[in-house]
C-alpha positions, -999 to 999 in steps of 0.1 A, spaced: 0 0 0 26 25 -11 0 53 -18 -22 46 12 -46 76 18 -30 97 -9 -50 115 -35 -39 112 -71 -52 130 -102 -46 110 -134 -53 128 -167 -61 106 -197 -71 82 -170 -99 64 -189 -77 43 -213 -42 30 -220 -14 41 -197 -37 64 -177 -62 36 -170 -35 12 -160 -20 38 -137 -54 46 -121 -59 9 -114 -24 4 -100 -27 34 -78 -60 22 -64 -45 -11 -55 -18 7 -36 -44 25 -15 -48 59 -34 -80 77 -39 -79 84 -76 -94 112 -97 -99 97 -131 -98 127 -154 -106 123 -191 -125 139 -220 -145 106 -222 -166 110 -191 -185 78 -194 -152 58 -197 -138 77 -168 -168 69 -147 -165 32 -156 -129 32 -145 -136 50 -112 -164 28 -103 -144 -4 -110 -113 6 -90 -133 18 -60 -112 33 -32 -136 63 -30 -123 73 -65 -141 98 -87 -144 106 -124 -141 141 -138 -147 152 -175 -119 175 -185 -102 189 -216 -67 196 -203 -61 223 -229 -90 244 -214 -79 265 -184 -114 268 -169 -120 231 -171 -86 224 -155 -93 248 -127 -127 232 -121 -111 198 -120 -85 208 -94 -111 227 -73 -135 197 -74 -108 172 -64 -97 195 -36 -132 200 -23 -139 163 -24 -107 151 -7 -92 182 10 -58 176 -7 -39 165 -38 -7 146 -33 0 133 -68 -6 146 -103 0 123 -133 0 144 -165 -7 117 -190 -33 130 -214 -19 133 -250 -21 121 -285 -1 119 -317 -2 130 -354 14 110 -382 30 137 -403 63 155 -411 66 192 -405 56 199 -441 26 176 -439 13 188 -406 -16 212 -407 -11 243 -386 -44 238 -367 -34 202 -360 0 214 -347 -17 239 -323 -43 213 -312 -16 187 -303 5 212 -285 -25 225 -266 -31 190 -252 4 175 -249 23 205 -236 -2 232 -226 -22 205 -207 7 197 -185 14 234 -179 -23 241 -169 -28 210 -147 5 217 -129 -1 254 -126 -33 249 -107 -24 217 -88 9 229 -74 -5 255 -50 -29 229 -36 0 204 -32 22 230 -16 -5 240 9 -7 203 19 30 200 25 42 188 -9 36 161 -35 48 144 -66 41 151 -103 49 126 -131 46 137 -167 43 112 -195 69 119 -221 84 95 -247 116 79 -258 112 99 -290 122 131 -271 157 117 -272 160 98 -304 132 111 -326 113 91 -352 102 97 -387 68 112 -396 58 123 -361 72 159 -360 46 176 -338 44 146 -314 82 144 -310 85 182 -305 58 181 -278 76 153 -260 109 171 -261 91 201 -245 77 178 -218 112 167 -208 125 203 -206 94 215 -187 97 186 -163 133 197 -154 123 234 -151 94 225 -128 116 203 -107 140 232 -101 113 257 -94 93 237 -69 118 216 -50 117 241 -22 80 234 -18 87 197 -13 72 189 -47 91 164 -69 86 165 -107 97 136 -129 88 121 -162 84 86 -176 95 80 -212 76 50 -226 85 32 -258 58 18 -281 30 6 -259 0 -16 -268 -30 6 -263 -64 15 -278 -46 41 -298 -26 15 -317 -56 -9 -318 -73 18 -339 -42 21 -361 -40 -16 -367 -78 -17 -375 -73 9 -402 -41 -7 -416 -40 -25 -450 -16 -50 -433 -20 -50 -395 3 -80 -390 31 -64 -409 26 -31 -391 26 -48 -357 58 -66 -366 74 -33 -376 65 -17 -344 77 -46 -323 110 -46 -341 117 -11 -328 128 -26 -295 156 -50 -288 131 -69 -267 111 -74 -300 77 -66 -286 55 -37 -277 53 -27 -241 22 -31 -218 4 -2 -202 9 -19 -168 46 -18 -172 46 19 -176 21 22 -147 46 4 -125 73 30 -134 49 59 -128 40 43 -94 77 43 -83 82 79 -94 51 90 -75 58 70 -44 80 79 -14 104 52 -27 116 78 -52 120 105 -25 155 115 -39 144 116 -75 134 149 -91 140 163 -126 145 127 -137 133 110 -169 128 73 -164 129 55 -198 109 23 -202 111 14 -238 123 -21 -241 157 -8 -251 145 11 -282 166 42 -274 198 22 -272 198 9 -307 
């Protein structure tokens, strides 16, 4: 019960890594705010994990919605100990191919979302004596990949923002770290496979990215996030924990 009685807000908590993290945290004793644009899915997750958890519908790129989320969580539990900034998505395109509106939309979720959620959660954390923030980055922030310009740029920004936040708020007993997943099996990739002309070949290509020759599991990333959020990582701040099956060491 490494998170016993702690309150954790998990954005993008209704599916993939976010859902696995919410489930893992609940098993470790946390009361979890499952925050997601898909409110019905968030409700389903919150009801299933129990632990006095709750679901909140939120678009993390919208300042008013984020402020409402933090206020509602604080009013319900009286504190926020952990913030998992996990909401995000990708676009398959080079810089030339990326539509300007799509670029802005991706940055507003992937990067602005972390800024907003952290901006309004940190004062609540500080008032409660401190806390831990974990941002979901990507191994692509270090090595880059073809045809994902906006996504890679946003993840690079997340790594830099993580380190800046860690420096700024260490005096408030708030640790800020990031996890950098590799290619993870998720509903996102399920949809890509479903729309592919050759899903078997595409899966094999994705699996071959890693020396382990497989895609990661959302639960494996959730375990890494758990460690960074827990007191076991009490001397870790400004760190990026890479969990990518070795992809970034090729």
